Residue, then its C-alpha position, 0 to 999 in steps of 0.5 A: m890114064a890109070s894114073s890119071v884118074w888115081l891122080i885126079w881123085v887125090l887132087v879133088g880130096t886135097a882141093l876139098i881139104f883145101d876147101y875144109i881148111n879155107g871154111f874154118h880158117d874164115t869162119a871169123n868172117s861171117i861170125a866173129t863180130t856177132v859172137l864177141t857182140g853177144a848177138l848170137r851164142i856160139p852154136y846158133a852162129i856157127f850153125l847160121a854160118a855154115s848153112l848160109n856158106f853151103v847155099g852161097a856156093f850155088m850163087s854164080k859160076g863167075v869167080a870159079t871161071t875167072i880161077g879155073k881160066g883167067i889165070v893160065d889156059p888149063s889145057k896148058v897145065d897138067l894135073q901135078t901143077v894143080f896139086a903143088a898149087l893146092i898144098g903150097a896154099i895149104i901149107w900157109n893157111i895152116l901157118t897163119w892159123l896156128k899164128g891166129l892171124p886172118s891170112s887170105s885163103s885166096h891169096a894163098l890159092i892164087g899164090g899157089i897157082v902162080g908159083a906152081v905154073a911158074a916153076r913148072h911151065g914157065f911165066h908165058n902161059f898166064h893170061l895177063a887180062g885175068l891177072k890184071l882183073i884179079a889184082i885190081a879186085l884184091i887190092t881195091s876190095p880191102i880199100l873199099g871195105f875200109i872206106v865203106g865201113h867208116l861211112m856206114m858207122v858215121v851215117t849210122y851215128w848220125l841216124f841214131r845220135r839221139t837214142a840211148p846206147s843201151k837202147l842202140n845196142r838192143w836194136f842192133k843185136v837183131f839186126q846184127v843177125l841179118s848183116a852176119s847172114s849176109m856175110a856169110l851168104s857172100h862168103g860162101g859166094n865168092d869163097a867156094q867158087k874158088t874151089m871149084g874153078l881149081i878143081t874144074m881146072a884139073l879136070v879140064a887139064g887131065g881130058f875128064v872135062v871138054p869145054q865147048g865152045g869156050a865155056f867153062p863147065i863146072p860139074l855139078w858134083v863139083v859145086v855140091a863137094c866143094a859147098s859141103a867141105m866149105a860149110l864142114g869146115t865153117a862148122a868146126g869153127g877157127w877161134r883163134i882168128i875169131k878173137t884176133v878180127g874181133r877182139k884185139v883189133l877193135s872193142l866191138q859192140p853190136v852198131h860196130g858188128f852190124a856196120a862191119e858185116t854189112s860193108g863187107a857183105a856189100v863189097i863181096f857181093a859187088a865183087t861176085a857179081f863181076g866174077a871177081p875173086v877176093s879176099t873175104t878175110h881182108v875186105i871184113s877185116a879192112a871194114i873193121m878198122g874202118v868202123g874203128s876208124s870213125q871213132g878216131l885213130k885211137g879207135v883201132r889197136w894199131s899194133i895188131v893191125k900192123q901184124i894182120v897186114g903183114a900177113w896179108v902182105l906175104t901170103l902171095p909170095a909166100s904160097a907161090l914159093m911154097a908151090a913152087a918149091v913143092s912143083w920142083i921137088s915132085y918133079n925133079l926129085f921124084h919125077f912126078 
């Protein structure tokens, strides 16, 4: 039991590091457009995003439950497997951050879990219904983000078609603070829960938490720790990715930022209500593309979009392979 106690604390610490990295990796989701359109200065934007990321983590626990027991029964895995999943996800997040690519921390974590479990315990332990829900959510959410972003921009242009561009930008700089707040809140509500679910999975696997009557109990200290780690990571910022999302994909004005953030937040809030984990990075990036497409095909810099989509496609298999490799090496070479 002593070794299990030591390992669980190492695992919790590693999970919080992942949550912190998720925070600075995904800062662009909620504040990139606000900063780059001049709606908020950088210090205020960071404070707003960090604060609302923290608050959003307390919104619900549906996504945490899906991650914690929807992919695999936590009683059928061990702490080493969960640890390998985290390491695989962290490695991929750092690599894509260094490249400035807005890949998905959600995809990386889910890919890590799948790879580590498959390598250590085989494929028969997976819950197909849970994997189906996650797959549907991850695939459809960016599509919805694109469509809603496009429609939001078209409707906004129509409603304000008689307003001078200078006046329109002044108004939407104010509106964009509200839309960025919604985006930050939705990001905390969906993304922080994923780490909560993983930590609770480890606690159940190690026998430190015992589910009662089929429930998936998430300790309050886990919620507070994950919310704090994500908020601190958000405060650290992720300026390489902010430049890719906000400046290279589309030349943004405040009205574009408002439409993209409002669309992204709406899709993420809906997914969270259904307990479906989605990639906030994918959703907001797709919403920005949708907003740009309302100006015609030339409204989006498709060469940058191609790089982003490439990172999206690679994330799940790459993080799964990395986690599987960590799991295999730790078990076969170090007998861990």
